C-alpha positions as CSV (number, residue, x, y, z in Angstrom):
1,M,-18.7,-55.3,-0.7
2,K,-20.0,-53.5,-3.8
3,Y,-22.1,-51.4,-1.7
4,W,-19.4,-50.2,0.2
5,N,-17.0,-49.5,-2.6
6,G,-19.9,-47.3,-4.3
7,T,-20.7,-45.5,-0.7
8,I,-16.8,-44.8,-0.3
9,A,-16.5,-43.5,-3.7
10,A,-19.3,-41.3,-3.2
11,L,-18.5,-40.0,0.2
12,L,-14.8,-39.2,-1.3
13,M,-16.2,-37.2,-4.3
14,V,-18.5,-35.2,-1.7
15,V,-15.4,-34.6,0.3
16,L,-13.3,-33.7,-2.4
17,L,-15.8,-31.4,-4.1
18,A,-16.5,-29.6,-0.6
19,G,-12.7,-29.4,0.1
20,C,-12.3,-27.4,-3.2
21,G,-14.8,-24.8,-1.9
22,K,-16.0,-22.1,-4.2
23,K,-13.4,-20.0,-6.1
24,M,-14.2,-16.5,-5.6
25,T,-14.3,-14.0,-8.4
26,E,-12.2,-10.9,-8.6
27,E,-15.5,-8.3,-7.5
28,Q,-16.5,-11.1,-4.7
29,L,-12.8,-11.0,-3.5
30,R,-12.9,-6.9,-3.8
31,A,-16.2,-7.0,-2.2
32,K,-15.0,-9.0,0.8
33,A,-11.9,-6.9,1.5
34,L,-14.5,-3.7,1.3
35,N,-16.4,-5.5,4.2
36,F,-13.5,-6.2,6.3
37,E,-12.4,-2.4,6.0
38,N,-15.7,-1.0,7.0
39,K,-15.5,-3.6,10.0
40,E,-11.8,-2.1,10.7
41,Q,-10.8,-5.9,10.4
42,W,-7.6,-4.4,9.2
43,Q,-5.7,-8.0,9.2
44,E,-8.4,-9.5,7.0
45,A,-8.8,-6.9,4.9
46,A,-4.8,-7.0,4.0
47,K,-5.2,-10.7,3.6
48,T,-8.1,-10.4,1.1
49,Y,-6.1,-7.5,-0.4
50,E,-3.1,-9.6,-1.0
51,A,-5.4,-12.7,-2.3
52,L,-6.9,-10.4,-5.1
53,V,-3.4,-8.9,-6.1
54,K,-1.8,-12.4,-6.3
55,K,-5.1,-14.1,-7.8
56,Y,-6.0,-11.2,-10.5
57,P,-2.9,-9.4,-11.3
58,E,-4.3,-8.5,-14.8
59,S,-7.2,-6.8,-13.4
60,K,-8.1,-3.0,-14.3
61,K,-8.5,-2.4,-10.5
62,I,-5.4,-4.1,-9.2
63,D,-3.5,-0.6,-8.7
64,T,-6.5,0.9,-6.6
65,D,-6.2,-3.0,-4.5
66,L,-2.4,-2.4,-4.2
67,Y,-2.7,1.4,-3.0
68,K,-5.1,0.5,-0.7
69,L,-3.0,-2.5,0.8
70,G,0.2,0.0,1.1
71,V,-2.3,2.3,3.0
72,I,-3.9,-0.5,5.3
73,Y,-0.3,-1.6,6.2
74,A,0.9,1.8,6.9
75,N,-2.3,3.6,8.6
76,N,-4.0,0.7,10.4
77,L,-1.4,-2.3,10.9
78,K,1.6,-0.1,11.5
79,D,3.7,-2.5,9.2
80,Y,5.9,-0.2,7.0
81,D,7.9,-2.7,5.4
82,K,4.8,-4.3,3.7
83,S,3.4,-0.9,2.7
84,V,6.6,0.0,0.7
85,T,6.5,-3.3,-0.8
86,A,2.7,-2.5,-1.9
87,Y,3.7,0.7,-3.2
88,K,6.9,-0.5,-5.0
89,K,4.7,-3.4,-6.4
90,L,2.4,-0.7,-7.7
91,V,5.1,1.6,-9.1
92,E,7.2,-1.2,-11.2
93,N,4.2,-3.1,-12.4
94,Y,1.3,-0.4,-13.1
95,P,3.7,3.1,-13.8
96,K,0.9,4.5,-15.9
97,S,-1.8,4.2,-13.1
98,S,-2.9,7.3,-11.5
99,Y,-1.5,6.2,-7.8
100,A,1.9,5.7,-9.3
101,I,3.3,9.1,-8.3
102,Q,1.6,9.3,-4.9
103,S,2.9,5.9,-4.2
104,T,6.5,6.8,-5.3
105,F,6.2,9.7,-2.9
106,M,5.1,7.4,0.1
107,I,7.8,5.0,-0.7
108,G,10.3,7.7,0.5
109,Y,7.8,8.9,3.1
110,R,7.9,5.8,4.9
111,Y,11.7,5.1,4.8
112,A,12.1,8.5,6.0
113,N,9.3,9.1,8.6
114,D,8.9,5.4,9.9
115,I,11.0,3.0,9.0
116,H,14.0,5.8,9.4
117,D,16.4,4.2,6.6
118,L,17.3,7.6,5.7
119,D,19.6,6.1,2.9
120,K,16.9,4.5,1.3
121,A,14.5,7.5,1.9
122,K,17.2,9.7,0.0
123,A,17.4,7.3,-3.1
124,A,13.6,7.0,-3.2
125,Y,13.0,10.9,-3.1
126,Q,15.7,11.4,-5.6
127,E,14.0,8.9,-7.8
128,F,10.9,10.8,-7.4
129,L,12.4,14.1,-8.4
130,K,14.0,12.6,-11.4
131,K,10.6,10.7,-12.6
132,Y,8.4,14.1,-11.7
133,P,10.4,17.2,-10.9
134,K,7.4,19.4,-12.5
135,H,4.9,17.6,-10.1
136,E,3.0,19.6,-7.1
137,L,4.6,17.2,-4.9
138,A,8.2,18.2,-5.8
139,S,8.6,21.0,-3.5
140,S,7.6,18.6,-0.4
141,V,10.1,16.0,-1.8
142,K,12.6,18.8,-1.6
143,W,11.8,19.9,1.9
144,E,11.8,16.2,3.0
145,L,15.5,16.0,1.2
146,A,16.5,19.1,3.2
147,H,15.5,17.9,6.3
148,L,15.9,14.4,6.3
149,G,16.8,12.9,9.6
150,Q,15.6,16.0,11.8
151,D,13.1,15.9,14.3
152,L,10.2,18.4,13.7
153,S,11.3,20.4,17.0
154,E,14.7,20.6,15.4
155,I,13.4,22.7,11.9
156,E,13.0,26.0,12.5
157,L,9.7,26.5,10.8
158,Q,10.4,29.7,8.1
159,L,7.2,32.0,8.4
160,G,8.5,34.9,6.6
161,S,10.7,37.7,8.5
162,D,8.4,40.4,7.4
163,S,5.1,38.8,9.0
164,L,7.4,38.0,12.3
165,K,8.8,41.8,12.5
166,T,4.9,43.2,11.8
167,A,3.7,40.8,14.5
168,E,6.6,41.9,16.8
169,K,5.1,45.7,16.7
């Protein structure tokens, strides 16, 4: 009986240790995410970036991970709501990030062009102009605001009347 108790205890320890698995470091998770990206396994890449963001929120590279997550959700998985969520988290939690301005723009862009929520797009674009009125993207934001809800085919491209008159002659 003692023999079986010892064997059962040893087996339980092995199962418990194997079940816990090896915890991945931040760099291992990031390498795994990049590997999924390289293989164009977008769902797995997104899940891995999500795990990375959740597990290592204080990382110096987490803003890059959130930005990549937003890009993958939008460009590869066509999940624009999750893309906006990633960008918002980046802007709110890491406002000094080099990706914060681009992410602020992308929030408005996704609302306007992919989600088609013009009220949220307008609010996001106005927030961009409030925060970054002199940024090079401000002119793009103003253009987007002026044409919210319009199809590109409805927008008359203004190439300059002088160049059109010259071309007509």
